[in-house]
VOPAGU-2260 file (C-alpha; in pm, 1 decimal, decimal comma):
REM VOPAGU-2260
SITE   aa  ch    i         X         Y         Z
SITE  MET   A    0    2414,1    8271,6   -3868,1
SITE  SER   A    1    2227,5    7990,1   -3958,8
SITE  LYS   A    2    1916,7    8073,7   -4182,7
SITE  CYS   A    3    1635,8    7890,1   -4332,0
SITE  ARG   A    4    1672,1    7526,7   -4165,0
SITE  SER   A    5    1401,9    7318,9   -4181,5
SITE  ASN   A    6    1579,8    6976,2   -4017,9
SITE  PHE   A    7    1694,7    7063,0   -3685,6
SITE  GLN   A    8    1763,9    6692,0   -3619,4
SITE  THR   A    9    2013,1    6622,6   -3914,3
SITE  GLY   A   10    2086,6    6983,7   -4035,7
SITE  PHE   A   11    2363,7    7079,5   -3787,3
SITE  PRO   A   12    2690,3    6937,5   -3763,5
SITE  ARG   A   13    2719,2    6861,5   -3381,1
SITE  PHE   A   14    3051,5    6728,4   -3348,1
SITE  GLN   A   15    3236,5    6977,4   -3548,6
SITE  ALA   A   16    3436,0    7231,4   -3324,8
SITE  SER   A   17    3284,2    7515,1   -3576,5
SITE  ALA   A   18    2966,7    7415,6   -3461,5
SITE  TRP   A   19    3013,2    7565,8   -3089,1
SITE  LYS   A   20    3041,2    7899,0   -3246,5
SITE  LEU   A   21    2688,7    7912,1   -3377,4
SITE  LYS   A   22    2525,8    8217,5   -3281,3
SITE  GLY   A   23    2210,6    8260,4   -3412,3
SITE  ILE   A   24    1946,8    8065,7   -3598,5
SITE  ARG   A   25    1622,9    8169,2   -3840,1
SITE  ALA   A   26    1433,0    7828,5   -3930,5
SITE  ASN   A   27    1109,6    7761,1   -4100,9
SITE  ALA   A   28     782,7    7691,0   -3887,8
SITE  SER   A   29     783,7    7331,7   -4142,8
SITE  SER   A   30     931,9    7019,6   -4055,4
SITE  LYS   A   31     983,2    6903,0   -4425,4
SITE  SER   A   32    1282,7    6925,0   -4636,7
SITE  HIS   A   33    1358,5    7189,7   -4862,6
SITE  SER   A   34    1290,6    7002,8   -5172,6
SITE  GLU   A   35     943,6    6822,9   -5034,6
SITE  LEU   A   36     863,5    7260,1   -4946,1
SITE  ASP   A   37     961,7    7327,8   -5344,7
SITE  ASP   A   38     663,4    7066,5   -5429,7
SITE  SER   A   39     433,2    7181,6   -5163,9
SITE  ALA   A   40      87,2    7319,8   -5323,9
SITE  SER   A   41      56,2    7562,8   -5009,6
SITE  LEU   A   42     259,7    7707,9   -4791,9
SITE  ASP   A   43     327,7    7473,3   -4436,0
SITE  ILE   A   44     262,3    7684,6   -4142,3
SITE  GLY   A   45     406,2    7390,1   -3904,3
SITE  ASP   A   46     348,4    7333,9   -3545,3
SITE  PRO   A   47     445,6    7651,6   -3332,3
SITE  ALA   A   48     461,4    7438,4   -2996,5
SITE  ASP   A   49     704,8    7188,7   -3199,1
SITE  LEU   A   50     939,8    7419,8   -3350,4
SITE  SER   A   51     958,2    7588,6   -3016,4
SITE  ASP   A   52    1040,2    7288,3   -2854,1
SITE  ARG   A   53    1320,7    7242,0   -3096,4
SITE  TYR   A   54    1461,8    7589,7   -3026,4
SITE  ARG   A   55    1479,6    7469,6   -2665,8
SITE  VAL   A   56    1635,7    7139,7   -2690,1
SITE  LEU   A   57    1892,6    7310,6   -2955,5
SITE  SER   A   58    1947,7    7627,7   -2734,4
SITE  LEU   A   59    2078,2    7342,2   -2470,3
SITE  GLU   A   60    2284,9    7177,5   -2774,8
SITE  PHE   A   61    2456,0    7511,1   -2868,8
SITE  PRO   A   62    2482,9    7729,7   -2554,7
SITE  ALA   A   63    2622,9    8000,4   -2801,2
SITE  LEU   A   64    2283,9    8054,3   -2963,7
SITE  GLU   A   65    2162,8    8425,3   -2884,0
SITE  VAL   A   66    1977,2    8514,5   -3190,5
SITE  PHE   A   67    1627,7    8327,4   -3197,4
SITE  GLY   A   68    1467,3    8439,4   -3517,0
SITE  SER   A   69    1255,4    8245,2   -3811,0
SITE  CYS   A   70    1208,7    8202,0   -4196,4
SITE  CYS   A   71     921,9    8065,0   -4433,7
SITE  GLY   A   72     569,8    8032,8   -4271,7
SITE  THR   A   73     594,1    8192,2   -3959,1
SITE  ASP   A   74     343,5    8423,9   -3788,3
SITE  PRO   A   75     347,2    8567,8   -3429,8
SITE  ARG   A   76     203,0    8239,9   -3295,8
SITE  HIS   A   77     554,0    8051,0   -3367,3
SITE  ILE   A   78     739,7    8372,7   -3259,0
SITE  GLN   A   79     574,8    8388,7   -2898,7
SITE  ALA   A   80     604,7    8054,2   -2867,5
SITE  ILE   A   81    1003,0    8018,2   -2926,6
SITE  ALA   A   82    1038,9    8338,9   -2685,1
SITE  ALA   A   83     844,4    8169,1   -2389,3
SITE  ALA   A   84    1039,4    7829,5   -2449,2
SITE  VAL   A   85    1402,0    8005,3   -2448,3
SITE  LEU   A   86    1338,3    8252,8   -2218,0
SITE  SER   A   87    1238,1    7991,9   -2001,4
SITE  LEU   A   88    1577,4    7839,0   -1943,8
SITE  PRO   A   89    1836,4    7863,4   -1685,7
SITE  GLN   A   90    2133,4    8018,2   -1882,6
SITE  CYS   A   91    1882,7    8244,7   -2057,3
SITE  PRO   A   92    2001,2    8586,7   -1971,4
SITE  VAL   A   93    1730,8    8718,1   -2055,7
SITE  ALA   A   94    1377,5    8879,4   -1891,5
SITE  LEU   A   95    1032,8    8899,6   -2025,3
SITE  SER   A   96     883,4    9201,8   -1966,9
SITE  GLY   A   97     540,5    9175,2   -2090,2
SITE  ASN   A   98     570,9    9157,2   -2455,2
SITE  ILE   A   99     936,5    9294,9   -2446,5
SITE  ALA   A  100    1285,5    9119,0   -2405,7
SITE  VAL   A  101    1508,5    9260,6   -2166,6
SITE  VAL   A  102    1841,2    9193,0   -2192,7
């Protein structure tokens, strides 16, 4: 499980054998680095559409991912966007019924 991630592009060791065992992720809403966030005067909520697209791409690169969470700066808009992006993938074993994910 990887938590409090803020950099999807360089934050994961894609070519290490252990990377394929990654089962879950909780990302910050912001795409800023931890040091940029530490120096910010306010909470950066990022862009729900951008975050959900990054989750979609990441789930295609890491097929073992099955836990998609959120961390600092996220709210229900982010969760809804992440769920829609991940549940729309053909390899997703979960169906959405109303607001409930059904395995």
